[in-house]
C-alpha positions in Angstrom: 0.0 0.1 -0.1 2.8 2.3 1.0 4.5 1.5 -2.1 1.5 2.1 -4.1 0.8 5.8 -2.6 4.5 6.5 -3.3 4.3 5.2 -6.9 1.3 7.5 -7.2 2.9 10.6 -5.8 5.8 10.3 -8.0 3.7 9.8 -10.8 1.3 13.0 -10.1 4.8 15.1 -9.7 6.5 13.8 -13.1 3.2 14.7 -15.4 3.5 18.1 -13.2 6.5 18.7 -14.3 6.5 17.5 -17.9 3.0 19.8 -18.1 5.1 22.4 -16.9 7.8 21.4 -19.5 5.4 21.7 -22.4 4.0 24.8 -21.2 2.1 26.6 -23.2 0.0 24.0 -24.9 -2.4 26.3 -25.5 -3.2 29.4 -25.9 -2.9 32.0 -23.3 -5.6 34.5 -22.5 -4.0 38.2 -22.2 -6.9 40.4 -20.7 -6.2 43.9 -20.7 -7.7 46.2 -18.4 -9.1 48.8 -20.4 -10.5 49.5 -23.8 -8.7 49.7 -27.1 -7.0 52.3 -28.2 -5.7 53.4 -24.3 -2.2 53.9 -23.3 -2.7 50.2 -21.5 -3.6 48.6 -24.6 -1.7 50.2 -26.8 1.2 48.8 -24.7 0.6 45.7 -24.3 -0.4 44.9 -28.1 3.4 46.2 -28.5 5.3 43.8 -26.0 3.2 41.0 -26.4 3.8 39.4 -30.1 7.6 39.9 -29.0 7.1 38.0 -25.4 4.8 35.5 -27.4 8.0 34.8 -30.1 10.2 34.3 -27.0 7.7 32.0 -25.0 6.7 30.0 -28.1 3.5 30.2 -27.6 0.4 32.5 -28.4 -1.1 34.8 -26.3 -4.5 36.2 -27.2 -5.7 39.8 -26.1 -9.0 40.7 -24.9 -10.4 43.9 -23.4 -12.5 44.4 -20.6 -13.7 46.9 -19.3 -15.6 48.4 -16.7 -15.8 49.4 -12.9 -12.2 51.6 -13.8 -10.8 48.1 -14.7 -12.2 46.1 -11.9 -14.3 43.5 -13.7 -11.0 42.7 -15.6 -9.1 42.0 -12.3 -12.0 40.0 -10.5 -11.8 38.2 -14.2 -8.3 37.3 -13.8 -8.1 36.9 -10.1 -10.9 34.2 -10.2 -9.3 32.1 -13.1 -7.2 29.2 -12.6 -3.6 29.5 -11.4 -2.7 27.5 -14.6 -0.8 30.1 -16.5 -3.3 30.3 -19.0 -5.5 33.4 -17.6 -3.5 36.7 -17.8 -4.0 40.4 -16.5 -2.7 43.3 -18.7 -3.1 46.2 -15.8 -2.4 49.7 -15.0 -1.9 51.3 -11.1 -5.4 52.1 -10.5 -6.3 48.2 -8.7 -3.4 49.6 -6.2 -6.5 52.0 -4.9 -9.6 50.1 -5.2 -9.4 49.1 -1.4 -9.4 52.7 0.1 -11.1 54.7 -2.9 -14.4 51.9 -2.3 -14.0 50.6 -5.7 -13.1 47.3 -4.8 -12.1 44.4 -2.4 -9.2 42.9 -4.7 -5.9 44.6 -5.4 -2.1 43.1 -7.0 -1.6 41.2 -3.7 -4.2 38.7 -5.6 -1.4 38.6 -8.0 2.1 37.3 -9.1 3.4 40.1 -11.0 5.1 38.6 -14.3 6.7 41.9 -15.6 6.2 45.4 -14.3 7.2 47.2 -17.8 6.8 50.9 -17.5 6.0 54.0 -15.8 5.3 57.0 -16.3 7.3 60.3 -15.0 4.7 63.1 -13.5 5.7 66.5 -13.3 4.5 70.2 -12.7 3.5 72.4 -15.8 2.6 76.2 -15.8 1.0 78.5 -18.0 3.4 80.4 -19.8 2.1 83.8 -18.4 2.5 82.3 -14.9 4.0 84.5 -12.8 6.7 82.2 -11.8 9.4 80.3 -13.6 10.5 77.2 -11.3 8.8 75.4 -8.7 10.6 77.3 -5.9 9.5 80.6 -7.3 6.3 79.0 -7.4 6.2 78.3 -4.0 7.2 81.4 -3.0 4.1 83.1 -4.8 1.4 80.7 -3.2 2.6 81.6 0.0 2.4 85.2 -0.7 -0.8 85.1 -2.7 -3.1 82.3 -1.2 -5.8 81.3 -3.0 -4.4 82.8 -6.1 -3.0 79.7 -8.0 -5.2 77.2 -9.8 -4.2 74.1 -10.0 -5.6 71.6 -12.2 -7.2 68.3 -11.1 -9.2 65.3 -12.9 -10.4 64.0 -9.6 -9.2 61.4 -6.6 -7.0 58.8 -7.3 -5.7 60.5 -10.3 -2.2 61.7 -10.9 -2.8 65.3 -10.2 -5.0 64.7 -7.0 -1.4 62.0 -6.0 0.8 65.0 -6.9 -0.7 67.8 -5.2 -1.4 65.8 -2.1 2.7 64.8 -2.3 3.4 68.6 -2.6 0.9 69.5 0.5 2.6 66.6 2.4 6.3 67.6 2.1 6.1 71.2 2.1 3.0 72.1 4.1 -0.3 73.4 3.4 -1.2 74.5 -0.3 -3.5 76.8 -0.5 -4.6 76.9 -4.2 -7.7 76.5 -6.5 -8.7 73.1 -7.6 -10.3 73.2 -11.1 -11.6 70.0 -12.3 -11.0 68.5 -15.3 -12.2 65.3 -17.4 -8.9 63.9 -18.2 -5.7 65.5 -18.5 -5.7 66.1 -22.3 -8.6 68.9 -21.5 -6.8 69.9 -18.4 -3.6 70.3 -20.2 -5.4 72.5 -23.1 -7.2 74.4 -20.3 -3.7 75.0 -19.3 -2.3 76.5 -22.5 -5.7 78.7 -22.5 -5.2 80.4 -19.4 -7.9 78.6 -17.6 -5.4 77.4 -15.3 -2.0 78.3 -13.9 -0.1 75.0 -12.9 -0.6 71.5 -13.9 0.6 68.2 -12.7 0.9 65.8 -15.3 2.8 62.9 -17.1 5.8 64.0 -18.6 4.5 62.1 -21.8 1.5 63.9 -22.1 3.1 67.1 -21.8 6.2 67.2 -23.3 5.5 68.3 -27.0 3.8 71.3 -25.3 6.6 72.3 -23.8 9.0 71.3 -26.7 6.3 73.7 -28.8 6.9 77.0 -26.0 2.8 76.8 -24.9 3.7 75.8 -21.6 6.8 75.6 -19.6 7.9 73.0 -17.0 8.5 73.9 -13.3 10.0 70.3 -12.1 10.4 66.5 -13.1 8.6 64.5 -9.8 11.3 61.6 -10.1 14.4 60.6 -8.4 16.3 62.1 -11.3 16.5 64.6 -14.2 14.8 62.9 -17.1 17.2 63.0 -20.2 14.2 63.8 -22.3 14.2 67.3 -20.6 17.3 67.7 -18.7 17.4 71.3 -17.5 14.1 70.7 -15.3 15.3 69.8 -12.3 14.2 66.4 -10.5 12.0 67.5 -7.3 14.4 65.1 -5.0 16.8 68.3 -6.2 14.6 70.9 -4.3 13.5 69.1 -1.3 14.8 65.4 -0.7 11.5 64.5 1.5 10.5 63.4 -1.9 12.1 60.3 -2.0 10.0 58.7 0.5 7.2 58.9 -2.4 9.4 58.8 -5.3 9.9 56.9 -7.9 6.3 57.2 -8.7 3.7 57.6 -11.7 1.2 55.2 -13.8 2.9 51.8 -14.5 1.7 49.0 -16.8 2.3 45.5 -16.1 1.6 42.1 -16.7 0.0 39.7 -13.6 -0.9 36.0 -13.0 -3.2 34.6 -10.1 -1.4 33.9 -6.9 -0.5 30.2 -7.2 0.1 30.1 -10.5 3.3 27.4 -10.6 6.6 29.2 -10.1 8.0 27.4 -13.4 5.6 28.9 -15.4 6.1 32.3 -13.9 9.6 31.9 -14.6 8.8 31.2 -18.1 6.3 34.7 -18.6 8.3 36.6 -17.2 11.7 35.4 -19.4 9.1 35.8 -21.8 8.2 39.5 -21.1 11.4 40.7 -20.0 12.9 39.3 -23.7 9.6 41.3 -25.1 10.6 44.7 -23.5 14.0 44.4 -24.8 12.5 44.8 -28.5 13.9 48.2 -30.2 10.2 48.4 -31.3 8.7 48.4 -28.1 11.8 50.4 -26.6 11.2 53.2 -29.2 7.7 53.6 -28.4 8.0 53.5 -24.5 10.9 55.9 -24.9 8.8 58.5 -27.5 6.0 58.5 -25.1 8.4 59.7 -22.3 7.6 56.4 -20.2 10.8 55.0 -17.8 11.5 51.6 -19.1 11.3 49.4 -16.0 11.4 45.0 -16.8 10.8 44.4 -13.3 9.8 41.0 -11.8 9.6 38.8 -8.6 10.9 40.2 -5.1 12.5 43.7 -6.8 8.7 44.2 -8.4 6.5 43.4 -5.0 8.3 46.0 -3.1 8.1 48.4 -5.8 4.0 47.6 -6.1 4.5 47.7 -1.7 6.0 50.9 -1.8 3.7 52.7 -4.4 0.8 51.2 -3.1 1.9 52.9 0.5 2.8 55.6 -0.7 -0.3 57.2 -2.6 -3.2 55.3 -0.4 -1.5 57.3 2.8 -1.3 60.7 0.8 -4.6 60.2 -0.3 -5.6 59.5 3.3 -4.6 62.5 4.7 -5.7 64.8 1.8 -9.1 63.5 3.0 -9.6 61.7 -0.8 -10.5 58.3 0.7 -13.4 56.6 1.6 -11.7 53.5 4.0 -8.3 54.4 5.6 -5.7 52.2 5.0 -5.0 50.9 8.3 -8.5 48.9 8.0 -6.5 46.8 5.3 -3.4 46.3 7.2 -1.5 49.1 4.5 1.2 50.4 6.7 2.3 54.4 6.3 5.5 54.6 4.2 8.5 54.0 6.3 6.7 51.9 8.9 
């Protein structure tokens, strides 16, 4: 009886090993969290063909929209952890719990590859009465309630960057002007409807180069090679290092419990895909910072990103539930 049991266990182990060795044996479903033509869709449809080639299998991409990406996330989280259903997502799930949008985030997943992130920056109208970050802060202090900041709603990039400034520098007495997205807000900035806009570098760089807006600071740990004359905000105030690097990001995720060997195969395939010159050209052309991280490095990035962001939003009064309710620690704790 004992020998039979050991033999059965050995047979199961050999079968599992063979299955992993043969992976993928069928099409992999890649669920894109946002609609066709959006940033996440563009990134995933650019990198995935190169990852397929490295993997030796097909990844069928499908857009699944709704509930700020939560429908796609819940669909993949409920799928079998066998490497045949992947989530192609962005940063939004890290805020679901505190913003009341869902009860799951990327802790339900294993990061296959965090491909790239956007670089936030602060831009101003060309007629604004300041030409640098320091001058802006001095002007706000001397003229409370007179500077108009663009906003795109709680949890969006402008709200996080504004909350970051308030946390690091102290109260920021400005007027928040709401817009339905960064595109309309940057148009409003150029037309003089607002004075300052926190935006992603890729969306602002052409307007900067055309002289239609002026850059004040890059919110990163170093200056960008695309705008080398614009200072990194950490060089102005080192306390920003607590929250940076930060920015919207794109990643491929598998349900938690996916076998390590399959995760390793997928990670290697997407790492190879992300090194393709066409993908690099696309990302750099849009002002993204290439990352290409997985494993412990990706987990550490996600943890820091979530801790910093949710507590900034909590302290700004923009959350529906405190991060404490979910055991999310403050940065540095």
